[in-house]
C-alpha positions in Angstrom: 4.6 27.3 -12.6 4.1 27.0 -16.3 0.4 27.6 -17.1 0.9 26.4 -20.7 0.8 22.8 -19.7 -1.3 22.5 -16.5 -1.8 18.7 -16.8 1.2 16.4 -17.5 0.4 13.3 -19.6 1.3 11.0 -16.8 -1.1 12.8 -14.4 -4.1 11.1 -16.0 -2.5 7.7 -15.6 -1.5 8.6 -12.0 -5.1 9.6 -11.0 -6.3 6.2 -12.4 -3.8 4.4 -10.1 -4.8 6.6 -7.1 -8.4 5.6 -7.5 -7.4 2.0 -8.0 -5.1 2.0 -5.0 -7.9 3.6 -2.9 -10.2 0.7 -3.8 -7.5 -1.8 -3.0 -6.8 0.0 0.3 -10.4 -0.4 1.3 -10.2 -4.1 0.7 -6.8 -4.4 2.5 -8.3 -2.5 5.5 -11.0 -5.2 5.8 -8.3 -7.9 5.6 -6.3 -6.2 8.4 -9.4 -6.0 10.5 -10.0 -9.7 10.0 -6.4 -10.4 10.8 -6.6 -8.4 14.0 -9.8 -10.2 15.1 -8.1 -13.6 14.3 -5.0 -12.6 16.4 -7.3 -11.6 19.2 -9.0 -15.0 19.1 -5.7 -16.9 19.0 -4.4 -14.8 21.9 -7.6 -15.3 23.9 -7.7 -19.1 23.3 -3.9 -20.0 23.5 -2.2 -17.1 25.3 0.1 -16.7 22.3 -0.1 -14.9 18.9 0.4 -16.4 15.5 3.9 -15.5 14.1 2.7 -16.2 10.6 -0.1 -13.7 11.0 2.3 -11.1 12.4 4.5 -11.5 9.3 1.5 -11.3 7.0 0.2 -8.2 8.8 3.6 -6.6 8.5 3.8 -7.3 4.8 0.3 -5.7 4.3 1.3 -2.7 6.3 4.5 -2.2 4.4 2.6 -2.5 1.1 0.0 0.0 2.2 2.8 2.4 3.2 4.4 2.1 -0.2 1.0 2.7 -1.8 0.3 5.8 0.3 3.7 7.2 -0.6 2.9 6.9 -4.3 -0.6 8.3 -3.9 0.7 11.4 -2.0 3.5 12.1 -4.6 6.2 11.3 -2.1 7.6 8.8 -4.6 7.2 7.9 -8.3 7.7 4.2 -7.4 4.5 2.2 -7.4 4.0 -0.7 -5.1 4.2 -4.3 -6.1 3.0 -5.7 -8.6 2.8 -2.4 -10.5 6.5 -1.4 -9.9 9.1 -1.5 -12.6 11.8 -3.9 -11.6 15.3 -2.4 -10.9 16.7 0.2 -8.5 14.3 2.6 -6.9 14.9 6.0 -8.5 13.8 7.8 -5.3 16.6 6.1 -3.3 20.1 7.6 -3.7 
């Protein structure tokens, strides 16, 4: 490891996004809890679940997964809407 440059310039920007994504994740967690409660009520009252809510929950889960991959340095690709359009550089 090169000790001459311990902090890369983009590290400061990245920690800003990590803090921002952590705040967003807290909010998304609350939305997922509300969605789960809604699905429970729909299932209790109708015996079925809401397909629209299933798709919405899946989209939130996928977005959260992408956010976590960026925060843990697994990928350089930020989640929507912060991502640069074009091919994912982390995918061959």
